[in-house]
Structure formats: structure tokens, C-alpha cells
One Martini backbone bead per residue (centre of mass of N, CA, C, O) as a GRO file, in nm:
protein
  182
    1UNK     BB    1  11.298  10.634   2.587
    2UNK     BB    2  11.092  10.479   2.809
    3UNK     BB    3  10.941  10.204   2.873
    4UNK     BB    4  10.672  10.087   2.983
    5UNK     BB    5  10.540   9.928   3.220
    6UNK     BB    6  10.348   9.728   3.357
    7UNK     BB    7  10.009   9.640   3.329
    8UNK     BB    8   9.726   9.645   3.500
    9UNK     BB    9   9.459   9.404   3.520
   10UNK     BB   10   9.128   9.325   3.522
   11UNK     BB   11   9.023   9.000   3.532
   12UNK     BB   12   8.704   9.033   3.504
   13UNK     BB   13   8.765   9.171   3.194
   14UNK     BB   14   8.881   8.917   3.078
   15UNK     BB   15   8.905   8.715   2.801
   16UNK     BB   16   8.823   8.367   2.834
   17UNK     BB   17   8.816   8.206   2.500
   18UNK     BB   18   8.989   7.952   2.502
   19UNK     BB   19   8.932   7.642   2.440
   20UNK     BB   20   8.932   7.392   2.717
   21UNK     BB   21   8.993   7.056   2.813
   22UNK     BB   22   8.978   6.927   3.101
   23UNK     BB   23   9.077   6.663   3.241
   24UNK     BB   24   8.780   6.469   3.294
   25UNK     BB   25   8.580   6.648   3.158
   26UNK     BB   26   8.271   6.771   2.990
   27UNK     BB   27   8.360   7.082   2.950
   28UNK     BB   28   8.473   7.352   2.831
   29UNK     BB   29   8.684   7.608   2.889
   30UNK     BB   30   8.810   7.923   2.946
   31UNK     BB   31   9.124   8.062   2.820
   32UNK     BB   32   9.405   8.261   2.960
   33UNK     BB   33   9.711   8.388   2.915
   34UNK     BB   34   9.923   8.585   3.151
   35UNK     BB   35  10.187   8.484   3.236
   36UNK     BB   36  10.413   8.313   3.422
   37UNK     BB   37  10.195   8.055   3.419
   38UNK     BB   38   9.934   8.202   3.407
   39UNK     BB   39   9.572   8.145   3.439
   40UNK     BB   40   9.260   8.202   3.299
   41UNK     BB   41   8.946   8.062   3.425
   42UNK     BB   42   8.634   7.981   3.260
   43UNK     BB   43   8.352   7.850   3.400
   44UNK     BB   44   8.078   7.703   3.318
   45UNK     BB   45   7.779   7.629   3.364
   46UNK     BB   46   7.789   7.289   3.473
   47UNK     BB   47   8.059   7.215   3.527
   48UNK     BB   48   8.260   6.901   3.513
   49UNK     BB   49   8.457   6.641   3.706
   50UNK     BB   50   8.405   6.306   3.757
   51UNK     BB   51   8.686   6.228   3.749
   52UNK     BB   52   8.930   6.063   3.896
   53UNK     BB   53   9.237   6.228   4.027
   54UNK     BB   54   9.566   6.370   3.928
   55UNK     BB   55   9.840   6.570   3.956
   56UNK     BB   56  10.202   6.599   3.899
   57UNK     BB   57  10.126   6.886   4.004
   58UNK     BB   58  10.111   7.175   4.147
   59UNK     BB   59   9.832   7.387   4.266
   60UNK     BB   60   9.718   7.720   4.216
   61UNK     BB   61   9.437   7.925   4.339
   62UNK     BB   62   9.197   8.189   4.258
   63UNK     BB   63   8.885   8.292   4.338
   64UNK     BB   64   8.684   8.550   4.179
   65UNK     BB   65   8.422   8.381   4.082
   66UNK     BB   66   8.190   8.206   4.224
   67UNK     BB   67   8.184   7.837   4.234
   68UNK     BB   68   8.397   7.571   4.368
   69UNK     BB   69   8.420   7.214   4.349
   70UNK     BB   70   8.653   7.001   4.548
   71UNK     BB   71   8.637   6.726   4.714
   72UNK     BB   72   8.405   6.876   4.908
   73UNK     BB   73   8.512   7.159   4.847
   74UNK     BB   74   8.444   7.509   4.891
   75UNK     BB   75   8.484   7.778   4.665
   76UNK     BB   76   8.525   8.128   4.693
   77UNK     BB   77   8.554   8.440   4.669
   78UNK     BB   78   8.895   8.480   4.783
   79UNK     BB   79   9.012   8.203   4.743
   80UNK     BB   80   9.284   7.999   4.835
   81UNK     BB   81   9.485   7.736   4.671
   82UNK     BB   82   9.673   7.437   4.766
   83UNK     BB   83   9.770   7.158   4.548
   84UNK     BB   84   9.948   6.911   4.560
   85UNK     BB   85  10.097   6.679   4.430
   86UNK     BB   86   9.865   6.408   4.413
   87UNK     BB   87   9.596   6.524   4.466
   88UNK     BB   88   9.302   6.415   4.516
   89UNK     BB   89   9.022   6.411   4.279
   90UNK     BB   90   8.665   6.494   4.309
   91UNK     BB   91   8.382   6.629   4.221
   92UNK     BB   92   8.400   6.859   4.011
   93UNK     BB   93   8.238   7.197   4.025
   94UNK     BB   94   8.012   7.452   3.853
   95UNK     BB   95   7.698   7.539   3.874
   96UNK     BB   96   7.734   7.881   3.788
   97UNK     BB   97   8.016   7.924   3.763
   98UNK     BB   98   8.364   8.051   3.706
   99UNK     BB   99   8.662   8.239   3.828
  100UNK     BB  100   9.018   8.183   3.768
  101UNK     BB  101   9.347   8.175   3.897
  102UNK     BB  102   9.635   7.982   3.771
  103UNK     BB  103   9.897   7.747   3.888
  104UNK     BB  104  10.186   7.558   3.806
  105UNK     BB  105  10.499   7.382   3.901
  106UNK     BB  106  10.431   7.209   3.644
  107UNK     BB  107  10.337   7.010   3.430
  108UNK     BB  108   9.984   6.922   3.385
  109UNK     BB  109   9.958   6.598   3.458
  110UNK     BB  110   9.704   6.367   3.420
  111UNK     BB  111   9.570   6.113   3.653
  112UNK     BB  112   9.380   5.853   3.659
  113UNK     BB  113   9.245   5.790   3.967
  114UNK     BB  114   9.325   5.763   4.295
  115UNK     BB  115   9.593   5.739   4.425
  116UNK     BB  116   9.816   5.921   4.628
  117UNK     BB  117   9.886   6.088   4.883
  118UNK     BB  118  10.039   6.352   4.974
  119UNK     BB  119  10.301   6.467   5.171
  120UNK     BB  120  10.143   6.728   5.163
  121UNK     BB  121   9.927   6.974   5.236
  122UNK     BB  122   9.662   7.152   5.203
  123UNK     BB  123   9.534   7.487   5.108
  124UNK     BB  124   9.294   7.722   5.268
  125UNK     BB  125   9.233   8.075   5.194
  126UNK     BB  126   9.111   8.375   5.313
  127UNK     BB  127   9.248   8.659   5.206
  128UNK     BB  128   9.084   8.891   5.367
  129UNK     BB  129   9.114   8.720   5.666
  130UNK     BB  130   9.403   8.691   5.699
  131UNK     BB  131   9.685   8.664   5.888
  132UNK     BB  132   9.949   8.908   5.851
  133UNK     BB  133  10.259   8.928   5.875
  134UNK     BB  134  10.511   9.148   5.817
  135UNK     BB  135  10.653   8.931   5.597
  136UNK     BB  136  10.423   8.752   5.545
  137UNK     BB  137  10.229   8.489   5.388
  138UNK     BB  138  10.284   8.173   5.332
  139UNK     BB  139  10.191   7.954   5.077
  140UNK     BB  140  10.324   7.870   4.839
  141UNK     BB  141  10.636   7.825   4.710
  142UNK     BB  142  10.598   8.140   4.551
  143UNK     BB  143  10.387   8.251   4.777
  144UNK     BB  144  10.251   8.567   4.900
  145UNK     BB  145  10.100   8.758   5.159
  146UNK     BB  146  10.036   9.109   5.158
  147UNK     BB  147  10.006   9.456   5.312
  148UNK     BB  148  10.205   9.530   5.071
  149UNK     BB  149  10.422   9.607   4.861
  150UNK     BB  150  10.665   9.482   4.695
  151UNK     BB  151  11.011   9.524   4.667
  152UNK     BB  152  10.994   9.332   4.421
  153UNK     BB  153  10.941   9.225   4.132
  154UNK     BB  154  10.620   9.068   4.046
  155UNK     BB  155  10.363   8.885   4.068
  156UNK     BB  156  10.033   9.041   4.088
  157UNK     BB  157   9.741   9.033   4.322
  158UNK     BB  158   9.475   9.207   4.404
  159UNK     BB  159   9.264   9.217   4.659
  160UNK     BB  160   8.921   9.240   4.527
  161UNK     BB  161   8.998   9.378   4.229
  162UNK     BB  162   9.181   9.189   4.051
  163UNK     BB  163   9.477   9.286   3.987
  164UNK     BB  164   9.712   9.222   3.722
  165UNK     BB  165  10.073   9.149   3.720
  166UNK     BB  166  10.360   9.008   3.580
  167UNK     BB  167  10.560   9.280   3.661
  168UNK     BB  168  10.555   9.411   3.983
  169UNK     BB  169  10.484   9.622   4.290
  170UNK     BB  170  10.213   9.709   4.291
  171UNK     BB  171  10.032   9.910   4.467
  172UNK     BB  172  10.130  10.219   4.588
  173UNK     BB  173   9.902  10.222   4.829
  174UNK     BB  174   9.863   9.929   4.868
  175UNK     BB  175   9.759   9.639   5.003
  176UNK     BB  176   9.637   9.345   4.937
  177UNK     BB  177   9.888   9.099   4.815
  178UNK     BB  178   9.962   8.874   4.574
  179UNK     BB  179  10.281   8.699   4.552
  180UNK     BB  180  10.500   8.602   4.275
  181UNK     BB  181  10.788   8.403   4.241
  182UNK     BB  182  10.932   8.263   3.934
   0.00000   0.00000   0.00000
């Protein structure tokens, strides 16, 4: 008998309930490990990180619900962000709470203070509205946005209904899918 393949779960229904204090922040968030380095982060209403600083790792995230403010930029549901290592951050907050899925490309060590701007630029993409070429839209180092299921198993996040699979080929019927390899 063959073992069943990975099961996709709707992330908005997952309990992110392990308390975790993000460095420099004032209130713990709820955290759930999704596998493959992915984390589901539930920010409570009124959460903030007033401390200026940066991570020594690059971070990708997709906002699933709520609103997140980072360094004067507002992220809404369906927004993808790539913040390279050493990207300065200030005035991070979620006025009414938020839910995000996030990945780091190395251990996320926080360094307080101003820091130096990164060598590469940040990226902010509205996933549902992006123009996707036939081969997909490259986002982060290991992330692409496709308008069809990936050919090889990978971490997948379907845009809109926010179904996550740690190792899948996405929805068989197709649809916009964020794909992470590695």
C-alpha cells in the first residue's frame, strides 16, 4: 500500500498558537512551523516593533489576512514581500492584527540599530494582479509565481484560498500558485 501524499491545508484555519517574541517587538505573536522553513505568524491587534534594526537573513512573506506596516510600507492580504538581508526596518505594526506565512533564507539573527542598506532591492508584489509570463514570475531566490501547477514537487501556496502544501505539485485544476524550491 502506498502512503498518501502531502495534504494541503488552508492556512487561515491553522492555529498559530506557540507564543514567540519577535526581536525588538512589544508583544508575542502566535507561531506555527509549517515545514521546509516556513512559518505561519499570527500578529495580535496592536502588535508593534518600535525598535529599528535588520535581519542578517533575507525574508519572504505573504500576508494572508489583516494589515502589516513595515518601514512606512503597508502590506495587505495577497501581498508578497522580499526583504533582502540587512534591509533596515522601523515602525513595524499591525493595528488590527494580521496573519502571514514567512520564510528566511538563513537563520534570522536580528541586529538592532540603523545598519547599512542591502546590496539588492526589496520587492512588493500584489500576487493576484501580477503579470505572470509563461515560465513564471521570479520573486525571491527560490520562489516563483505560476499560473499553473509546478512540474516538480515543491512547497506550494495557492493564491486566494491560501492552501499550503510542504511538498506538492499544487492544485490539479491549476490556478495562481506561489512555488518554493529548496
